[in-house]
N, C-alpha and C positions, 0 to 999 in steps of 0.2 A: 349432610351428616357424615362425620368422619368415621372411617372404618379402621379398626385396630388390626394391625398386620398379623400378629401371631394367633394361630388357632389355640384355643384353650381346651384342656381336658374337661374342666368343670368350672362353672361359675356358681358361687354360693351367695345368695342374696340375703343379707341380714347379718350384721356384726354383733349380735348378742352372744350369749354363752353357747347356745346350740349351733349357731352358724360358725363360730370360731372353732368349736370342738369338732364339728363335721369337716371343716376345711383341713384341720390338722390330721384328722383320721384319713381323709382321702389322700393326702400327701405322704403320710408316714406308713399307714397300714395298707393302702391300696396302690401305692407306687405312682401316683399321678404327679407328673413333673410340672404341669402348668395349671395351677389352680388360682382363681381370682376371687377375692372376697369383697363384696359390695356393701357399704354401709352409708346410710343417708346422713347420719350425725357426724360430728367432728372427732368423736372418740368411740372406741369399742365398748360394749357392755354398758351403755349409758341410758338405755330406755327401760324396758320391762325387766331386764336382768338386774337392774339397780333398784328400780322403784317397786319393791315388793317387800315381803316380810323377812326375807333372807333366812328362810327356814330350810334346814336339811331334814327332810321328813324321815321318820322311822315307822310310819303307818298309823300313828295314834289319831290322826285327823279323820280316819276313814273306817270307823267301826261297822259301817253298813255295806262295805265293799271289800270282800275278802281279797280279790285280785289286786286292787290298788294298794291296800294295806300291806299285803305280803310282798309285793314288788318293792315297795319302799323299804321294807324290812331287809330284803336281800340287797338292795342297792346302797343303803347307807354306809356299810363298812367299805364298800368299793370306793365310794366318793371320798371318804376320810383318807383312805390309802392313796388315792390318786391326787388329791388336792389338800394335803395336810396343813400347809401354811395358810390356807384360806378358811379353814374350819375353826370356829370357836367352840370349845368344849367345856370351858371352865365356868359353867354356871349351873344352877339347879333348875331342872325342868319339871313343872307340875302340870298335871291335867286334873281338873276338878269337874265333878258331875253335878249338875243342877238338880235340885229336888223337884222342881216343877217344869213341865214342858220340855224336858230332855227326851230325845228320841231313843236314847239308850239308858238303861239303869246302871248303877255302879257295878252290880254283879255281872251284868252282860258285858260291860266294858272290860272288866278285869279278866273274865273268862276268855273273851275273844283274843286278847293280847298274850295271855299265857299259851293259848293254842298255837299262835303263830311264832312263838319263841321270842317275843319282844320283852325287854326288861320292864317289869311293873311291880310295884310294892306300895303298901299304904304309906302315906307321908307321916313324918313324925308329928307329935302334938304341937311342936313349935311352928312347923310349917302349916299345919291345919289352922292354927290360930290366926293366920293371915286372912281367913275367909269368914264370912257371916254364916254361922252354922244353921240358921233357920232357912237359908236359901241353897246351901251346898250339902249334898248327900255324902259325898266321899271325895277325898283328895289322894291322888296317886303320884308317887315319885317315878319318873320315867327317864329314858335315855333319848335325848333329841338335841340337835345342835343347830348352830347358825353359821352362815358363811359371810365372808367379807368380799363384796363384789369388786372392790378396788384391787384386791390381791388376785382375784380371778382374771381381771383385765390385764394385770401385769403378766400373768402366766400366758394369756392369749397372745399378747404382743411378742413375747419371747419365743413361744412355740411356733407361731405363724412365721416369724422371721427365720428361725432355724429350719423350718420345713420348706422355705422358699415360696410361700404363698404370697401373691401380690395383693396388697390391701389398697382398696380405693375408698377413701373416706369422703364425706360430703358429696356423695354421688348416689343418685336414685336410679333404680332399674324401673323403667316405665312400661316396657313391653317385652313379651317373650313370643317368638314366632318360629315356625318351622323354616329350615333352610335346606340347601342341597346336601346330598351325600349323608343323609341321616344325621344332620347337625341341627343345632338350634342357634337362633340369633337373639341376643339380648340387647335391647336399646337402653343406653345409659344417658342420664341427664346430670352431668357434673354441675355443681353449684357455680353459677356465673359463666358457664362455658357452653359451647355448642354440643348438641347431642352426638353420641358416638354409638357405633355398632360393634359388638363383640360376638364372635362365633365360638361355639363350644359343642361338645358332645352331650354333656350333662348339665342340668340346672337344678340346684337345690334351693327351693323357696323356703327360707327360714325366717320370715318377716313377722311372725307372731300375729299381731293385730292387722298387719298389712297383707295377709295371705292372698286376698282377692283383688288387690289393687294394681292389676296389670292389664295393658292392652294387648294388641296383636292377636295371636291364636290361643291365648290362655283362656281355658274354659271355666275357671273357677273351681273351687273344691266341691266335690259331691256331698261331703259331710257338712251339715248345717252348723253355722257358728253363731254364737251370741257374744256381743260386745258390751262391755260395761266401762263407764268412767268410774274409777275407784279412787278413794282417798286413804292413804296410809299416813297416820299422824306420827311425827317424831317428837318424843317426849324426854325430858330429864326426870327420871323417876326418883322417888325418895330413897334413902339409903337402904331401907328394909327390903326394897325390890331391886336393888342395883345388880345383884348377882343372881337374879331369878328370872325365869321365863314361865309364863302362866297362860294356859288355855282353859276356858270354861266351856264345857260341852252341854248339850248338843242341839238345843233349841235356842236358849239365850247364849249364843256362840260369840265369844270374843277372845282375843289373844293380846298379850303383852310380851314382846320378844326382844332380846338384845339385837341391836343393829350395828355390827362391828365396824362398818365403814365410817360411822360417825361417832361411835362411842355413846350412842343414845339408845333408846328403846322405841320400837314401833308399837302402835296401838291400832287394832282393827276391830270392827264390830259388825256382825252379820247384818244388822239393820241399817247402819249409817255409813259403812265403808262404800257400798255401791251407791252412786249418785244418780245414774241414769243408765238405761240399757236399750239395745235395739238389735234386731236381726241383721247380721252381716250380709252384704250383697256387693256385687261388682259395681264399681263406680261410686260407692259411698265411703269416702275416705275417713276412717275413724280418727286419724291424727288431726284432721281438720276440725272434726267435732270437738276433740279435746282442746285444741287451740282456741276455739270459740266459746268454750265453757267458762263460766264466771269463777269457778274454783272457790266458792265460799265454803269455809271449813265447817264441819259438823262435830268438831272435837269436843265441844261443850256437852253435846248430847251423848257422845260416846262415854265420856268420863263420868257423867252423871249416872248413867245406867250401870257402868262397870263398878262404880263406887258402892252400889248396893250389895254386891257380892264380895268386893275386895276393898274395904274402906280406905286403906292406905293409898290407893290409886287417886283419891281425891286431892292428894298433895302433889301430884305430878305437875311439872311445869311444861307447858306447850312451847315447842320451838318452831316448827313449821310442818307443812304437809307435802307429801309426795303424791301427785296426781298422775295417773296413768290409765291407759286402756287395757283392760283385762279381757282375754278371749277364752271362752270355754266351748266345748262341743255342746250343741243344743240338746242332744239326747241325754246328756249327763247333768243338766242344770238342776234337776230335782233329786239327785242322789249323790252318793259319796264317790262315785267312779270318776277317775281322772286318767283315762287311757290316752295314749299318744294318738295324734293324727299322722298317718303315713300313707299318702296317696300318690300313686303313679298315674299320670295323665295320658290316657290313650291318644288323645288328639295331639299331644306333644311328646312323642317317644323320647325318653331320657330326662323328662322333667318330673321332679318330685316336689310335693308340698308336705312340710313337716312341722308339727306343733306338739309341744308338751306342756302340761300345766304345772309341773314341778321340776326343780333342777335335777333331781335324781332320775327323771325320765330319760335322761341322755343315754343311759345304758340300754333302755328299751329300743331307742332309735338306732343305736350302733348295732344291736343284735339284728334288727331288721335289715340294716345295710349289709351286714355280713352275708345275708342270704341273696343279695342282689349280684348279678353278673356284671360287675363294673370293672372297667379296665382302662388304662391309659390308651388313648385312641389316636395319638399324633401320627404314628406311622400308617395306620389304616386309612385315615382320612387323606393323608398326603398321597398315598398310593392311588386312592380312588380318583384324585384330581389330575393325575398324570395322563 
């Protein structure tokens, strides 16, 4: 196994949006001069950061979790300000409340979002006419956006380069272990090459579904995780829906959202988007499960049910599906809460595992990192070795 000569301040494992944003933060805000970002794919932001509904939340998804809804409400304007070129705002966003089996009524929904200061108003008759009135109680016009992952990836490459972060693509981190002098060793497996060893003071595990897939001294997360194979259908919607995003709440839950990276719309359905699920555990590789899954689409069932509420959706044309592993905290699988996972591992001092279920959660992560006593450690470690 080859050893890498230079000591790193930090290794960030996972080149999705969170990993890239954290690497940039460490270099620019915390002054770390030697930061390495590890990504197993050939490009950044190509897995869960891309294969999702591309929604910049404003809290409307979470009427039964005040904290999650309010945090999204606070974070949305920050996200728009920080990544304006990646945010699509020029579409009409509607939330509709089902008459039957919804976990919130229209009155409860409207009152909740007025209380947290989110924009909400009754939709116009023309917009209400899109829906089947026998199944929909009320339709609201809200403020919610979509993001273009390809533009976020362009930002990541530019900022990482300007910040001096070393990017290692097509490279897996396979083990995290304690080393001497309060340091950590990360074992790397570059595609088609011999394993390497990199030493650092801090490790940030931002691998989303792969959080528990390390050997060495890595103990696994204390927080229980649930994994799901999910299908996001990409559709060409009819002209009446072209500049519209729609979510129907909150039992018969489905969404049709613009997907800016492709100029299409995503379609998801609470019943048919999740294909299979399991409890995450060490050594059970979720990406291998996804690779071995047959990926038979359920889009016909999605559209058939959606069409009962939104008849024009029956004329949407299917293009393809994005299959991915979705990871959520087990404690929140039955409610609307989507808190971040932010764990420090006592068995590996300096090692953090980080997960967020929504793109705007990045601000919650950065706020947590602000409270950590992180510093560039090159001088300290070098002095200890003399």
